[in-house]
N, C-alpha and C positions, 0 to 999 in steps of 0.2 A: 926568084924576087926576092932584094936583098930586105933586110929587115930593118924598119922604120928605127929612124935615134930615138932616145928616151924620148924627149920631147914630143917630135912628130907622135909618137905612138900614145903620150899621154893626152893631147890633141883630141883626138879619136872618142875619148872616153871607155878605154876599156872594160869589160868586165872582169871580175876574179879578183881575188885579195889585190893588195897592193905589194905583201910580201913575194905571190909567186911573180909578179912583175920582177920585182926585185932580185930574186933568184934568176930568173931568165936573164935579165941584163947583168948581174954579175955585180948589183949598186946595192947601196944602202936604202933602206925604205924612205930614209930622209932623202936622198939622192933622187926619188920615186916621185915623191911628196913634190920636191922642188921643180921639177919637171911639169908639174899641172898646171893647165893656164891660171885654173883660181885656187890660191891655197892662202893662208893667214896661220903662219909659223912667228909662236911667240920664243921668245927669252926665256931659259929656268925659272927666274924671278920672279914670273907670274905663277910660281907651281902652286902655292898657297891661295892665292886669289881665285884663280881658276877650281880648285877644290873646294873654297869658301862657298862657292857660289854654286858647283854644280850639287854639292849639299845640300840644297834648297828644291832641286829639282822633282824630287818623290824618285818611283821609284825607274831606276836606267839598268842598260847590262853593261858591265865591266868586264872586258875579254883580256885572255892574256892567252897569247899565239907563241908557241913555241914549236920547233921543229918536232917535236916530241907530243906535242897536247894544246888541244885548244880549249881553254877553259872560260867558261860562261858564268856570271853571277849577277841575277836580276833582282834588284831589290834597291832601297834606298842607301847610299853610301855616308858612314859615320863619319862624322868631323873627327880631325885629327890632331898632334899636336907634335913639336918636333923634341926629340928628347935622345940623347947617346947614338947618336950619328940618323936617326930614323926617322920618317914620319910616321908615330903612331896613330892606326882608328883606335876610335873610341869605344868603340860596338863590345858589349858583355856576349850577344848572340849577333847570328847572321856573320856578315862579311868582318872579318879583325884581320890585324897583322901588320906589318912592319913595313913601310916604303924608304927605300935609297934613298929619298929624293936625291941627294948631293951627287947620285948617279943622270939626273934629268938635264939634261944639255938644251932641249926645245920642246916646245907644245905646238903642235899643229892641229887646226880645227879642219877639219876636209869636211864637205856635203858632195856627195856623187852616189852614182845609183850601182847596186851591187845586187847582182842576181834578177833585174829591172824594178827594184827598189828605190826609194829614196833612202839615202842614210846621212847621217850627221853624227860627227865623232870626234872627240879631241885624243889625239894618239903622242902620248907621253913617251919621247924618244932619248935614247941613251948615248954615252957620249961616244961611239960605234953608230949611232944613225940607227939602231933598231929600236923597235917598240918594245918598250918596258912594259907596257899597257896601255887598253881603250877603254874610252867610256862612249857610249851610244845611245843618244836621246832615244826612248822608250818609244813601242809602239803601242796603238788602241788597238780594241778587238776588230777593227777592220783591217789591222796589218798595217796601218799609217801613222805615222809617225805622230805622238803626240803633240798638238799645236801649241799648246801649252808652254812645252819642253824647249819645242823648234824656236817660239820667238822666245825665249831666254836665253838658249844656245845663238841667236841671232844678234842678242843683245850683250851676251859675253864678247863675240865675233867687234862688234861697236866699239864697246869699252876698252880694248885692249889694241886700236889700232893706233 
């Protein structure tokens, strides 16, 4: 049986990471997201608006997925500012660092199932269409998406349409 094309596959809402699908189809993560029936992709000019909004949400999960590591941070995101070519995170404890925001070309807001559970994420994509990092809506004690954060996420989608 022939492998479905990427659009056909994404219409079936396949489980697994989007990165693995990209690898199997030898395309970028952005190509996979573009093949999804439901997607919301923003220009990088929304970087500050999206970050400033998510900072207000409380504890979220920030994820960096590279071929060598899947790194997760759970907690509140710090605010930041642009200086010396980076978006600098302000916290003195917890998460800190420097994001090369000018490398961000697109921001995708993706709701989908993963391992049978609902997820809502914001994926910051670089010039090659790969994820710089992702931010996921947090979960409650029953492993369900935090309702208030999900509402804020969906409002962000509406605000940026």
